[in-house]
C-alpha positions as CSV (number, residue, x, y, z in Angstrom):
1,M,-3.7,-52.0,52.1
2,S,0.4,-52.0,51.4
3,M,1.7,-48.5,50.5
4,R,2.0,-49.9,46.8
5,E,-1.4,-51.1,46.3
6,Q,-2.5,-47.6,47.7
7,I,-0.2,-45.9,44.9
8,L,-1.8,-48.2,42.2
9,L,-5.1,-47.5,43.5
10,I,-4.7,-43.6,42.9
11,I,-2.7,-43.9,39.8
12,E,-5.4,-46.1,38.2
13,K,-7.8,-43.0,37.9
14,N,-5.3,-40.5,37.5
15,S,-1.5,-41.4,35.9
16,R,-0.8,-38.0,35.7
17,M,-0.7,-37.3,39.6
18,D,2.4,-35.6,40.4
19,L,4.5,-37.5,42.3
20,H,5.2,-35.1,44.8
21,E,1.4,-34.9,45.2
22,L,1.1,-38.5,45.6
23,A,3.8,-38.4,48.2
24,I,1.9,-35.8,50.6
25,I,-1.2,-37.8,50.3
26,L,0.3,-41.0,51.5
27,G,2.8,-39.1,54.1
28,V,5.7,-40.5,52.6
29,E,8.9,-38.9,51.2
30,E,9.0,-38.5,47.4
31,A,11.9,-40.8,47.5
32,V,10.1,-43.6,48.2
33,I,7.4,-43.1,45.8
34,V,9.8,-42.7,43.1
35,N,11.6,-45.9,44.2
36,E,8.4,-48.0,44.4
37,M,7.4,-46.7,40.9
38,E,10.3,-47.5,39.1
39,Q,10.0,-51.1,40.8
40,M,6.6,-51.8,39.8
41,E,7.6,-50.6,36.4
42,N,10.4,-52.9,36.5
43,E,8.9,-55.5,37.6
44,G,5.7,-55.3,34.9
45,V,3.3,-54.6,37.5
46,I,2.9,-51.4,35.9
47,C,2.5,-51.8,32.4
48,G,2.0,-48.5,31.0
49,Y,0.0,-45.2,30.8
50,H,-2.4,-44.2,28.9
51,T,-4.8,-40.9,27.8
52,L,-8.7,-41.7,27.9
53,I,-9.9,-39.6,25.0
54,D,-13.4,-38.7,23.8
55,W,-12.3,-39.3,20.0
56,E,-16.5,-38.3,19.3
57,K,-15.4,-34.9,20.2
58,T,-12.6,-34.6,17.5
59,S,-13.0,-34.7,13.6
60,V,-11.0,-37.8,13.7
61,E,-12.9,-40.6,12.5
62,K,-12.4,-44.2,14.4
63,V,-14.5,-47.3,14.5
64,N,-14.2,-49.7,17.4
65,A,-15.2,-53.4,18.0
66,L,-15.6,-55.9,20.2
67,I,-15.0,-59.2,18.6
68,E,-15.6,-62.6,20.2
69,V,-13.5,-65.2,19.1
70,R,-14.3,-69.2,19.5
71,V,-10.5,-71.0,19.2
72,T,-8.8,-74.6,19.5
73,P,-6.5,-74.3,21.9
74,Q,-3.7,-75.7,21.3
75,R,-1.8,-78.9,22.9
76,G,0.1,-77.8,25.6
77,K,-0.2,-74.6,24.5
78,G,-3.8,-73.7,25.4
79,F,-5.0,-70.4,24.3
80,D,-2.1,-68.8,24.3
81,S,-0.1,-69.4,21.2
82,I,-3.6,-68.1,19.1
83,A,-3.8,-65.2,21.3
84,E,0.0,-64.1,21.1
85,R,-1.0,-64.3,17.4
86,I,-3.9,-62.3,17.4
87,Y,-2.7,-59.2,19.7
88,K,0.7,-59.1,17.8
89,Y,-1.6,-57.3,14.7
90,P,-1.3,-53.4,15.2
91,E,-5.2,-53.0,14.8
92,V,-5.7,-55.3,18.1
93,H,-6.1,-52.9,21.1
94,A,-6.8,-55.9,24.1
95,V,-7.3,-59.7,23.9
96,Y,-9.4,-61.3,26.9
97,L,-9.4,-64.9,27.8
98,I,-13.2,-64.7,28.6
99,S,-15.7,-67.7,30.2
100,G,-19.0,-68.3,28.1
101,G,-19.6,-69.1,24.7
102,F,-16.7,-67.9,23.2
103,D,-13.0,-68.4,24.2
104,L,-11.2,-64.8,23.4
105,L,-12.8,-61.7,23.1
106,V,-10.7,-59.0,20.8
107,T,-11.1,-55.4,20.6
108,L,-9.8,-53.5,17.9
109,E,-10.2,-50.0,16.2
110,G,-10.1,-49.3,12.4
111,K,-11.0,-46.1,10.5
112,T,-14.0,-47.7,8.7
113,L,-16.8,-50.3,9.1
114,K,-15.6,-51.8,6.4
115,E,-11.5,-51.6,7.3
116,V,-12.6,-53.5,10.7
117,S,-15.0,-56.4,8.6
118,Q,-12.0,-57.0,6.3
119,F,-9.6,-57.4,9.5
120,V,-12.0,-59.7,10.6
121,S,-12.4,-61.8,7.8
122,E,-9.3,-61.6,6.1
123,K,-6.4,-62.2,9.1
124,L,-8.2,-62.8,11.9
125,A,-11.4,-65.9,11.1
126,I,-8.5,-67.3,8.3
127,L,-6.2,-68.2,11.5
128,D,-6.1,-72.0,11.7
129,S,-7.1,-72.7,15.1
130,V,-10.1,-70.1,15.1
131,I,-13.5,-71.7,15.0
132,S,-15.8,-68.5,14.4
133,T,-15.7,-65.2,15.0
134,A,-18.9,-62.6,16.2
135,T,-18.6,-58.6,15.7
136,H,-20.2,-56.0,17.5
137,F,-19.4,-52.4,16.2
138,I,-19.4,-49.9,19.1
139,L,-21.9,-47.2,18.4
140,K,-21.3,-45.0,21.7
141,K,-19.4,-45.4,24.7
142,Y,-21.2,-44.0,28.1
143,K,-18.2,-44.9,30.2
144,D,-14.7,-46.2,29.9
145,H,-12.4,-46.6,31.8
146,G,-14.2,-45.7,34.9
147,T,-14.8,-42.2,33.6
148,V,-18.4,-41.2,32.2
149,L,-17.8,-39.7,28.5
150,G,-19.6,-36.9,27.2
151,T,-22.0,-34.7,29.1
152,K,-26.1,-34.8,29.6
153,D,-27.5,-31.7,27.4
154,V,-28.5,-29.4,30.3
155,D,-31.7,-27.2,30.3
156,E,-30.9,-23.8,31.0
157,R,-34.0,-22.4,30.9
158,M,-35.8,-20.6,33.8
159,Q,-38.2,-22.8,35.3
160,V,-41.0,-21.0,36.0
161,T,-43.9,-22.7,38.5
162,P,-47.8,-21.0,38.8
């Protein structure tokens, strides 16, 4: 495995890892890590850095949804053109081309169920290439980006045995 791949595997799990610490783990000079990271950012291999937040533990109200979308691909452009139109909306977090009965999977976020529903009916479903949509609201997240969210309630009572 190349050093580049090793760096990516490590920072995918912890993007806040100190570059000095990363250099020690990989057994190279910190300057090598800095240069490699900068090169990967310039090449678009590293596209951004994100913080995973368990919003259920805050007072902020958010509704997340997965929208399956069937579309008519455009001649010469396939699905790229309609995907671009969809991902330009600020509510949209991700757009994926998928296999199966639908063509695109769109993830989005709104403040309320009504706001998400209005986005789907007033913006997404009316696009000329869209044939149909199916909306799935996320009710609870158990694991996201490889991280288990929340903790199980631990019974702190002392176990008594006869």
